[in-house]
N, C-alpha and C positions, 0 to 999 in steps of 0.2 A: 112425264105429264106436264103440259104447259101451266104456268102460273096463272091463276084466274084473278079477277078483280076481288072476288069475295075472299080468296085466300090472302091477298095482300091486306085487305081491311081487317081480317081476323088476326093476322100476325101483328099488326101495328096497334090495333085498338086495345085500350085498357079502360078502366073506370075513369069517367071524366074528372078532371081536377078543377073544382070550382074556382080556386084561387088563380090558377093559370088562365082560365077563361076570362075571369073578371078583369085581371090585369091586362090581358091582350085586348079585350074590348075597350078598356079605358084608354089605352095608348092609341088604338085604331080610331076611336072617337076624337082624340086630340089631333091626330094627323088629318082627319077629315075636316075638322074645324079650321085648322091652319091652312089646309089646301083651299078651302072656299074663301077664307079671309084674304089669302094672297091673290086669288083669282079675281076678287071683287074690287081690288084697287085699280085705279085708272092710270097710275104712274109707272107702268111697266117699262123697264129699261131695255130697249132693243139691243144695246151693246153689252148686256150683262155677261155674255160669254167671253168678252175681252177683259173682264175684271178678275184679277187674282183673288180679290176678297171673296168673290162668289164661290170660287173653288175651295178656298180655305174654310169658309163657313160651312160648306157642304160636307167637307171631311169631318169637321167637328160634330155637326148635327147628325149625320148618318153614322158616325162612330158611336155616338150616344145611343142611337137606335139599335145598333148591333149589341151593345152592352145590355140594354134593356131586354132585347130578345133572348139573350143567353140566360139572363136572370129568370125570365119566365120559363124558359126551357128547363131550368134546373128543378122546377116544380113538377116536371113531367118525367123525370128520370135523369140519366146522365145528360147534361146539357148539350154536348156535341152530337150525341146520338139522337136525342129528341128533336134537335133543330135540323136534322137531316144532313149534317156535315160528315158524310160517310162515303166510302168508296162507291164507284158506280161503273157501269159499262158504257163505253164511249158511244155505242150506237144510240143511246138515249140523248146524247148531245145532238146528233144528226137529226133525230126525230123532233126534238125540241126546236131546233133551228128551222126545220121544214114547216112546222106548225106556225112559227113566228112569221115566216115568209107569207103564209096564207093570211095571217092577221095584217101584215103590211099591205097585201093586195086589197083586203077588205077596207083598210084605212084609206088607201088611195081612191077606191071606188066611192067612198062616202065623203071624202074631203070636199068636193064641190057643193055638197048639201050641208055639211056640218061646219066646215071651216074651223075644225078643232085645232089644227096646227097654227093657224093664224091667230086664234084667240089665246093660245098659250103665250104668245108674245116673246119667245126666247130666240127667234131667228134674227141675226143682225141684218141691217138694211144694206150694208156694203162691206166689202172686204177691206180690212185695215192691216196691211203688211207689217207695220211697225208694232202691232199688238198680236202678232201671230203666235208668239210664245205663250201668252196668256190664254189665247184660244186653245192651243194644244194642251195646256195644263187643265183647263176646264173640260176638254174632250176626254182626257185621261180619267178624270174624276167621275164624270158622267157615265163612262163606259166600264168602270171597275168598281169604285166605292159605292155608287148609288145602286146598281143592280144587286151587288152582294148584300147590302143592308136591306133593301126592299124584299128580295127573295127570302132572306133569312127570317125576316119578321112575318111576312104574309104567307109564303108557301112553306118555309121551314117550320117555324113554330106555330103559326096560325092553323095550318092544315092539321098538324099533329094534335093541337089542343082540341079541335072540334071533331077529330076522327071518331071518337066513341059514339057520336051521333050519326055516323054514316059517312062514307067517302064522298058521295055526291054532295051531301050537305056541307061538308067541310070545304070542299072546293068552291061551291057556290058562295058561301058566306065570305070567305077570304077574297074571292075574285071581286065581289061587289064592294067590299071595304077598300080594296086596292084601287078600284076605279074611282070611287068617291073621294079617296085620299088625294087625287090630283086636282080636285076642285072644279072640274069642268064637266057639267052634265052632258054637253054635246059630244064629249069624247067617250062617254060610257059605252056606246056601241062597238068601240074598238078596244077600250081598256078592259072591259069585263071579259070578252073572249080571250084577250091576252092572259088574264089571270086564270081563266078556266083551263086553257091548254097547258099552262105551266103547272097548275095545280095537279092536273091529271098526270103529267110527266113526273112530278115530285112523288106521287104515290106509286106509280108503276116502276120507277127507277129506284124507289126507296132511298132517294138522295136528293138534296136540294141543289147540288152542283150543276147538273145539266141545265136547270132553269137559270142559274146564275150566269152560265156561259152564254145561253141563248139570249137572255135579257141584255147582257153586255153587247152581244152581236147586234141586237136591235138598236140600242142606243148609239153604238158606234157607227152603224150604217146610216142612221138618221143624220148624225153630225157630219159624216163624210159627204152625204148628199148636199147638206148646207154649204160645206166648203166648196164643192165643185160648182154649185149654183152661184156663189159669190165671186169666184175667181175666173 
């Protein structure tokens, strides 16, 4: 008999952990505040992807987020299991990537109206061959460390923490927090669906890894497009 949504929710749901939920909400609120604070500054550096310090700082910051996520997960049971760091079927990676492609199409369709990519201010204005190594290092971090940390916190631990209140609610809450955490209201029409589809995959696959790989594909593809546009 095929596995149903209700069977998945019943299998994963337990009594809510107030401590885990409170801690997760506190960290999410901090990320949202920092996201809007960073987006509100007018001194965005268009060459930030050429800066080794940006990649190094990202490794440290997102490494801390991973540690915090695992601490919160420990309040929900075995931290690795609660965070969704479990084996998975590879077909869910394909499904996740397919859904992300749909989100990419949505983003491209809305870009002329929202200009979300332009307002994020991370795309360099010109290609600088002498700084290619720094660009590659930043691309590696953005495509691996960042998606792992974000998926672990939002979909891995977040969805699991709110699951006792229902699968749809857990996915919606974490997707909204994920979108707001980027500090760009104009990007919510893309970021929230991004979080929704990966939250759904996290529940259906019973693992956070398909979302991590799909998120990495998304980030890596975006930077690859930037590279080809500049060269």
